[in-house]
KERO-906065 format. One record per residue (C-alpha): residue number from 1; residue in three letters; x, y, z. Coordinates in Angstrom, 1 decimal, always signed. Example, Ala and Ser with C-alpha at 12.3 -4.5 7.8 and 13.67 -1.06 7.14 Angstrom:
% residues 2
<rec><seq>1</seq><type>ALA</type><east>+12.3</east><north>-4.5</north><up>+7.8</up></rec>
<rec><seq>2</seq><type>SER</type><east>+13.7</east><north>-1.1</north><up>+7.1</up></rec>
END
This chain:
% residues 85
<rec><seq>1</seq><type>MET</type><east>-57.4</east><north>+58.4</north><up>+29.3</up></rec>
<rec><seq>2</seq><type>ASP</type><east>-56.0</east><north>+58.5</north><up>+25.8</up></rec>
<rec><seq>3</seq><type>PRO</type><east>-57.3</east><north>+55.3</north><up>+24.2</up></rec>
<rec><seq>4</seq><type>GLY</type><east>-53.9</east><north>+54.5</north><up>+22.8</up></rec>
<rec><seq>5</seq><type>LEU</type><east>-52.4</east><north>+54.1</north><up>+26.2</up></rec>
<rec><seq>6</seq><type>GLY</type><east>-54.5</east><north>+51.4</north><up>+27.8</up></rec>
<rec><seq>7</seq><type>TYR</type><east>-57.1</east><north>+48.6</north><up>+27.5</up></rec>
<rec><seq>8</seq><type>ASN</type><east>-60.7</east><north>+49.3</north><up>+26.6</up></rec>
<rec><seq>9</seq><type>LEU</type><east>-62.7</east><north>+48.4</north><up>+29.7</up></rec>
<rec><seq>10</seq><type>THR</type><east>-66.0</east><north>+49.9</north><up>+28.7</up></rec>
<rec><seq>11</seq><type>SER</type><east>-67.5</east><north>+46.7</north><up>+27.5</up></rec>
<rec><seq>12</seq><type>GLY</type><east>-66.7</east><north>+43.0</north><up>+27.2</up></rec>
<rec><seq>13</seq><type>VAL</type><east>-65.0</east><north>+42.7</north><up>+30.6</up></rec>
<rec><seq>14</seq><type>GLU</type><east>-65.4</east><north>+39.2</north><up>+32.1</up></rec>
<rec><seq>15</seq><type>PHE</type><east>-65.9</east><north>+38.3</north><up>+35.7</up></rec>
<rec><seq>16</seq><type>ARG</type><east>-65.3</east><north>+35.3</north><up>+38.0</up></rec>
<rec><seq>17</seq><type>ALA</type><east>-67.7</east><north>+32.4</north><up>+37.7</up></rec>
<rec><seq>18</seq><type>GLY</type><east>-69.4</east><north>+33.1</north><up>+41.1</up></rec>
<rec><seq>19</seq><type>PHE</type><east>-70.0</east><north>+36.8</north><up>+40.2</up></rec>
<rec><seq>20</seq><type>ARG</type><east>-71.1</east><north>+36.7</north><up>+36.6</up></rec>
<rec><seq>21</seq><type>MET</type><east>-74.8</east><north>+36.5</north><up>+37.3</up></rec>
<rec><seq>22</seq><type>ALA</type><east>-74.6</east><north>+39.6</north><up>+39.6</up></rec>
<rec><seq>23</seq><type>ARG</type><east>-72.9</east><north>+41.6</north><up>+36.8</up></rec>
<rec><seq>24</seq><type>LEU</type><east>-75.3</east><north>+40.6</north><up>+33.9</up></rec>
<rec><seq>25</seq><type>GLY</type><east>-75.7</east><north>+43.6</north><up>+31.6</up></rec>
<rec><seq>26</seq><type>ARG</type><east>-72.8</east><north>+45.4</north><up>+33.3</up></rec>
<rec><seq>27</seq><type>GLN</type><east>-69.7</east><north>+44.1</north><up>+31.5</up></rec>
<rec><seq>28</seq><type>TYR</type><east>-67.4</east><north>+47.0</north><up>+32.3</up></rec>
<rec><seq>29</seq><type>ALA</type><east>-64.8</east><north>+47.9</north><up>+34.9</up></rec>
<rec><seq>30</seq><type>GLU</type><east>-66.2</east><north>+49.9</north><up>+37.8</up></rec>
<rec><seq>31</seq><type>PHE</type><east>-64.3</east><north>+52.8</north><up>+39.5</up></rec>
<rec><seq>32</seq><type>PHE</type><east>-65.3</east><north>+55.7</north><up>+41.8</up></rec>
<rec><seq>33</seq><type>GLY</type><east>-63.2</east><north>+58.8</north><up>+42.3</up></rec>
<rec><seq>34</seq><type>ILE</type><east>-62.4</east><north>+59.9</north><up>+45.8</up></rec>
<rec><seq>35</seq><type>PHE</type><east>-62.5</east><north>+63.7</north><up>+46.0</up></rec>
<rec><seq>36</seq><type>ASP</type><east>-61.3</east><north>+66.4</north><up>+48.3</up></rec>
<rec><seq>37</seq><type>GLY</type><east>-63.5</east><north>+69.2</north><up>+47.1</up></rec>
<rec><seq>38</seq><type>GLU</type><east>-62.8</east><north>+69.5</north><up>+43.4</up></rec>
<rec><seq>39</seq><type>LYS</type><east>-59.5</east><north>+67.5</north><up>+43.5</up></rec>
<rec><seq>40</seq><type>MET</type><east>-59.5</east><north>+63.8</north><up>+42.9</up></rec>
<rec><seq>41</seq><type>ILE</type><east>-57.2</east><north>+62.2</north><up>+45.5</up></rec>
<rec><seq>42</seq><type>GLY</type><east>-57.9</east><north>+58.6</north><up>+44.9</up></rec>
<rec><seq>43</seq><type>VAL</type><east>-59.6</east><north>+55.8</north><up>+43.0</up></rec>
<rec><seq>44</seq><type>TYR</type><east>-61.8</east><north>+53.1</north><up>+44.5</up></rec>
<rec><seq>45</seq><type>SER</type><east>-63.1</east><north>+49.9</north><up>+43.0</up></rec>
<rec><seq>46</seq><type>PRO</type><east>-65.7</east><north>+47.8</north><up>+44.8</up></rec>
<rec><seq>47</seq><type>LEU</type><east>-64.5</east><north>+44.8</north><up>+42.7</up></rec>
<rec><seq>48</seq><type>ASP</type><east>-61.4</east><north>+42.7</north><up>+43.6</up></rec>
<rec><seq>49</seq><type>MET</type><east>-58.4</east><north>+43.2</north><up>+41.4</up></rec>
<rec><seq>50</seq><type>VAL</type><east>-55.4</east><north>+41.7</north><up>+43.3</up></rec>
<rec><seq>51</seq><type>PHE</type><east>-56.7</east><north>+38.2</north><up>+44.0</up></rec>
<rec><seq>52</seq><type>SER</type><east>-58.5</east><north>+38.2</north><up>+40.6</up></rec>
<rec><seq>53</seq><type>ALA</type><east>-55.2</east><north>+38.6</north><up>+38.8</up></rec>
<rec><seq>54</seq><type>THR</type><east>-54.2</east><north>+35.1</north><up>+40.0</up></rec>
<rec><seq>55</seq><type>ASP</type><east>-55.4</east><north>+31.8</north><up>+38.4</up></rec>
<rec><seq>56</seq><type>TYR</type><east>-56.9</east><north>+30.6</north><up>+41.7</up></rec>
<rec><seq>57</seq><type>GLU</type><east>-60.7</east><north>+30.3</north><up>+42.2</up></rec>
<rec><seq>58</seq><type>ALA</type><east>-62.2</east><north>+31.5</north><up>+45.4</up></rec>
<rec><seq>59</seq><type>PHE</type><east>-65.8</east><north>+31.1</north><up>+46.7</up></rec>
<rec><seq>60</seq><type>LYS</type><east>-67.8</east><north>+34.2</north><up>+46.1</up></rec>
<rec><seq>61</seq><type>CYS</type><east>-64.9</east><north>+36.2</north><up>+44.7</up></rec>
<rec><seq>62</seq><type>LYS</type><east>-66.4</east><north>+39.5</north><up>+43.4</up></rec>
<rec><seq>63</seq><type>GLY</type><east>-63.8</east><north>+40.3</north><up>+40.8</up></rec>
<rec><seq>64</seq><type>TYR</type><east>-62.6</east><north>+40.0</north><up>+37.3</up></rec>
<rec><seq>65</seq><type>LYS</type><east>-61.2</east><north>+37.1</north><up>+35.3</up></rec>
<rec><seq>66</seq><type>PRO</type><east>-57.4</east><north>+37.1</north><up>+35.5</up></rec>
<rec><seq>67</seq><type>GLU</type><east>-56.8</east><north>+38.7</north><up>+32.0</up></rec>
<rec><seq>68</seq><type>ASP</type><east>-59.2</east><north>+41.5</north><up>+32.7</up></rec>
<rec><seq>69</seq><type>ALA</type><east>-57.9</east><north>+42.1</north><up>+36.3</up></rec>
<rec><seq>70</seq><type>ALA</type><east>-54.4</east><north>+42.6</north><up>+34.8</up></rec>
<rec><seq>71</seq><type>ALA</type><east>-55.9</east><north>+45.0</north><up>+32.2</up></rec>
<rec><seq>72</seq><type>VAL</type><east>-57.6</east><north>+47.0</north><up>+34.9</up></rec>
<rec><seq>73</seq><type>MET</type><east>-54.5</east><north>+47.2</north><up>+37.0</up></rec>
<rec><seq>74</seq><type>THR</type><east>-52.4</east><north>+48.2</north><up>+33.9</up></rec>
<rec><seq>75</seq><type>ASN</type><east>-54.9</east><north>+51.0</north><up>+33.1</up></rec>
<rec><seq>76</seq><type>LEU</type><east>-54.7</east><north>+52.3</north><up>+36.7</up></rec>
<rec><seq>77</seq><type>ALA</type><east>-50.9</east><north>+52.3</north><up>+36.6</up></rec>
<rec><seq>78</seq><type>VAL</type><east>-50.9</east><north>+54.1</north><up>+33.3</up></rec>
<rec><seq>79</seq><type>TYR</type><east>-53.4</east><north>+56.6</north><up>+34.5</up></rec>
<rec><seq>80</seq><type>VAL</type><east>-51.5</east><north>+57.3</north><up>+37.7</up></rec>
<rec><seq>81</seq><type>SER</type><east>-48.2</east><north>+57.6</north><up>+35.9</up></rec>
<rec><seq>82</seq><type>THR</type><east>-49.6</east><north>+60.3</north><up>+33.6</up></rec>
<rec><seq>83</seq><type>LEU</type><east>-51.0</east><north>+62.5</north><up>+36.3</up></rec>
<rec><seq>84</seq><type>LYS</type><east>-49.5</east><north>+65.9</north><up>+36.7</up></rec>
<rec><seq>85</seq><type>GLN</type><east>-48.4</east><north>+66.9</north><up>+40.2</up></rec>
END
């Protein structure tokens, strides 16, 4: 993605309190492409983004801090909006 279009999520990403220890040394957003042959048809993240975007805490929430969850979702929206059909 063009760096001028979104947030830098390659380092410094912060996670929910109950999940920080599990992510030590991996302070970046995590995504996997879903492919049909050579064509990417989807994007998957094993980390919670929707609940993480709220200010509420949840026991064992495996997600981002709210600010970073919003940045992740913004980057996904920008990426999807720039795809060519």
